[in-house]
C-alpha positions in Angstrom: -52.3 -32.1 58.5 -55.0 -30.6 56.3 -56.4 -26.7 56.1 -59.7 -26.2 55.2 -60.6 -22.8 54.7 -63.8 -21.2 54.0 -63.9 -17.9 51.9 -66.4 -15.4 52.8 -66.8 -12.1 54.7 -67.3 -11.6 58.5 -70.2 -10.1 60.6 -74.1 -11.1 60.0 -74.2 -8.3 57.4 -73.2 -11.2 55.3 -73.8 -14.3 56.4 -76.3 -15.2 54.1 -74.8 -14.0 51.0 -73.9 -15.8 47.9 -69.9 -15.2 48.9 -70.2 -16.7 52.1 -71.0 -20.1 50.7 -67.4 -21.6 51.4 -68.1 -19.9 55.1 -70.8 -22.3 55.3 -69.6 -25.5 54.7 -66.9 -25.7 56.8 -69.9 -24.3 59.1 -71.7 -27.5 58.5 -68.6 -30.1 58.6 -67.5 -28.6 61.9 -71.2 -28.9 63.3 -72.2 -32.4 61.8 -68.4 -33.4 62.7 -68.0 -32.5 66.5 -65.4 -29.9 65.8 -64.1 -27.7 68.5 -65.8 -24.8 69.1 -64.8 -21.5 66.6 -62.2 -19.3 68.3 -59.9 -16.2 67.0 -56.8 -17.3 65.8 -54.3 -15.9 62.5 -56.3 -13.1 61.9 -60.0 -15.6 61.3 -62.1 -18.2 63.3 -60.4 -21.9 64.2 -62.1 -24.9 65.0 -60.3 -28.2 65.0 -61.3 -31.9 64.8 -61.2 -34.9 62.9 -62.1 -36.8 59.5 -61.2 -40.2 59.3 -57.4 -40.4 60.6 -57.0 -37.0 59.2 -56.4 -34.2 61.6 -58.0 -30.5 60.1 -58.1 -27.2 61.1 -60.9 -25.3 59.8 -60.2 -21.5 58.8 -62.5 -19.1 58.2 -60.3 -15.9 57.6 -62.0 -12.6 59.3 -60.0 -9.9 57.3 -62.7 -9.4 54.1 -63.0 -11.3 51.5 -59.8 -9.1 49.2 -57.2 -9.9 52.5 -57.9 -13.4 53.0 -54.6 -14.7 52.5 -52.9 -12.6 55.2 -55.0 -14.9 57.4 -54.4 -18.2 55.5 -50.8 -17.2 55.4 -50.4 -16.7 59.1 -51.7 -20.3 59.6 -50.0 -21.9 56.9 -46.8 -20.9 58.6 -47.9 -21.7 62.0 -48.8 -25.3 61.7 -46.0 -25.8 58.7 -48.0 -26.8 56.1 -47.1 -28.0 52.5 -49.4 -26.0 50.0 -50.8 -29.5 48.8 -52.1 -29.6 52.2 -54.5 -26.5 52.2 -58.0 -26.9 50.5 -60.0 -23.7 49.6 -63.7 -23.6 49.7 -65.3 -20.8 47.7 -67.9 -19.6 45.3 -67.5 -20.1 41.6 -69.5 -18.0 39.5 -68.5 -20.1 36.0 -70.5 -23.3 38.0 -74.1 -23.6 38.2 -76.2 -23.6 41.3 -75.1 -26.5 43.3 -72.8 -27.7 41.3 -68.8 -28.5 42.9 -65.6 -29.5 41.4 -62.8 -30.4 43.1 -59.0 -28.4 42.1 -55.4 -28.2 42.5 -53.3 -25.5 41.3 -54.7 -23.0 38.6 -55.6 -19.3 38.5 -57.2 -16.8 40.4 -60.4 -16.5 37.5 -60.5 -12.6 39.4 -61.8 -14.1 42.6 -60.8 -11.6 45.2 -60.1 -14.0 47.9 -58.1 -16.6 45.7 -56.3 -14.0 44.1 -55.1 -12.6 47.9 -54.0 -16.5 48.9 -52.1 -16.1 45.6 -50.1 -12.9 46.3 -49.5 -14.4 50.1 -48.6 -18.1 49.6 -48.4 -19.0 45.0 -51.3 -21.1 43.4 -50.7 -24.3 44.2 -53.1 -24.9 46.8 -56.8 -27.3 46.2 -59.7 -25.1 45.5 -63.4 -26.6 45.9 -65.1 -24.8 43.7 -68.5 -24.4 44.8 -71.2 -23.0 42.0 -73.8 -20.3 42.6 -73.7 -19.4 38.8 -73.5 -16.1 37.1 -75.5 -12.8 36.9 -75.4 -12.5 33.3 -73.2 -9.3 33.3 -70.5 -8.5 34.5 -71.3 -5.5 35.6 -73.9 -7.4 37.9 -71.7 -9.4 39.4 -70.7 -7.5 42.2 -74.8 -7.0 43.7 -75.1 -10.4 43.1 -72.3 -12.0 44.8 -73.3 -9.9 47.5 -76.6 -11.0 47.9 -78.4 -13.1 50.2 -79.2 -16.4 48.8 -83.3 -16.7 47.5 -85.7 -19.4 48.8 -85.4 -20.9 45.8 -82.2 -21.3 46.3 -82.4 -23.4 50.2 -83.0 -26.7 48.6 -79.9 -27.1 46.3 -77.8 -25.2 48.8 -79.0 -28.0 51.5 -78.4 -30.9 49.6 -74.8 -29.8 48.4 -73.7 -28.7 52.2 -75.1 -32.0 53.4 -73.3 -34.1 50.6 -70.0 -31.6 51.3 -70.3 -32.7 55.0 -71.1 -36.3 54.0 -67.8 -36.6 51.3 -65.9 -34.7 53.7 -63.3 -37.0 55.4 -62.7 -38.6 51.4 -61.1 -35.0 51.1 -59.2 -35.4 53.6 -58.0 -37.7 52.9 -56.8 -36.5 49.4 -59.9 -38.5 47.6 -61.2 -36.1 45.7 -63.0 -38.1 43.0 -64.9 -40.1 46.4 -65.8 -36.8 47.7 -67.2 -35.9 44.7 -69.4 -38.9 44.4 -70.9 -37.6 48.0 -72.1 -34.7 46.9 -73.2 -36.0 43.9 -75.1 -38.1 45.4 -77.2 -35.7 47.4 -77.3 -33.2 44.6 -78.3 -35.0 42.4 -79.4 -38.9 43.3 -80.0 -42.2 41.6 -83.8 -42.2 40.3 -85.1 -44.7 42.0 -87.9 -47.6 40.2 -85.5 -48.9 37.6 -86.0 -52.7 38.1 -86.4 -54.6 34.7 -89.5 -56.1 34.3 -91.8 -53.3 36.4 -92.9 -49.9 34.9 -91.4 -47.0 35.8 -92.5 -43.0 36.0 -90.1 -42.3 33.7 -90.7 -44.7 31.6 -94.8 -43.8 31.3 -93.3 -40.1 31.0 -91.3 -41.1 27.8 -94.5 -42.2 26.2 -96.4 -39.0 26.5 -98.5 -40.1 29.4 -99.8 -43.1 27.5 -101.3 -46.1 29.2 -100.4 -49.5 28.8 -102.5 -51.0 26.2 -106.0 -53.7 28.2 -105.7 -56.8 27.0 -107.9 -57.8 24.4 -111.2 -59.0 26.6 -112.1 -62.6 25.9 -115.1 -63.4 23.8 -118.2 -64.0 26.1 -119.3 -67.9 26.2 -121.9 -69.1 24.2 -125.1 -69.6 25.3 -127.3 -71.9 25.9 -130.3 -72.5 23.2 -133.5 -71.2 24.2 -135.6 -74.5 22.8 -136.6 -76.9 24.4 -136.3 -80.6 23.7 -140.1 -81.1 22.1 -138.9 -78.2 20.1 -135.5 -79.9 19.1 -137.1 -83.2 18.0 -139.7 -81.7 16.0 -136.6 -79.6 14.2 -135.3 -83.1 12.9 -138.7 -84.4 11.1 -138.7 -80.8 9.6 -138.1 -80.7 6.0 -135.5 -79.1 4.5 
């Protein structure tokens, strides 16, 4: 059994915030994989289902971010889980938007949700770090994470959430590499048109946009002589 925890703040006011990307990831998994309707439990919202062979419980704490550990501890205690069966999805300032990393254990790096979980359970749980980028200065962080994703973010955010959903079965099975590959295929799909012998857009771009040189034109066929037979005969008798 696995417990997937998404970090965020409850309520419509915060629903679109960068800080709530953990909630967004779990919502996408629940919707795409036919999980049960969300219900209140363990000081949060819970949805249950299966990913491959694994039973998975999804938990969105409703304690607000800095008290997330209370909710996670309640669920871990009820299901009698080991910490390596817990994976927390959270926003990550130190990763570029759309980037994702899987990690087991380690520090909380100042993230209030992780800090609370550390205080209640320790640090030996899994994390899925969801890159949202950094505003550039530490004084701007609070306003940045509590601000909604912009229109310019929607494409990469959709690709990221879709990749997370498609790779969720691998993550539940403990295959972090396969999970990250599934996300990568959505966020950074392979380039097309790379067959040998063909001309790709990339090749044209590398050539500065210049078209391939055209083949030299064949010389024109020699025109037939315009002299009449009588002129040809007279020419034979002319002196050089």
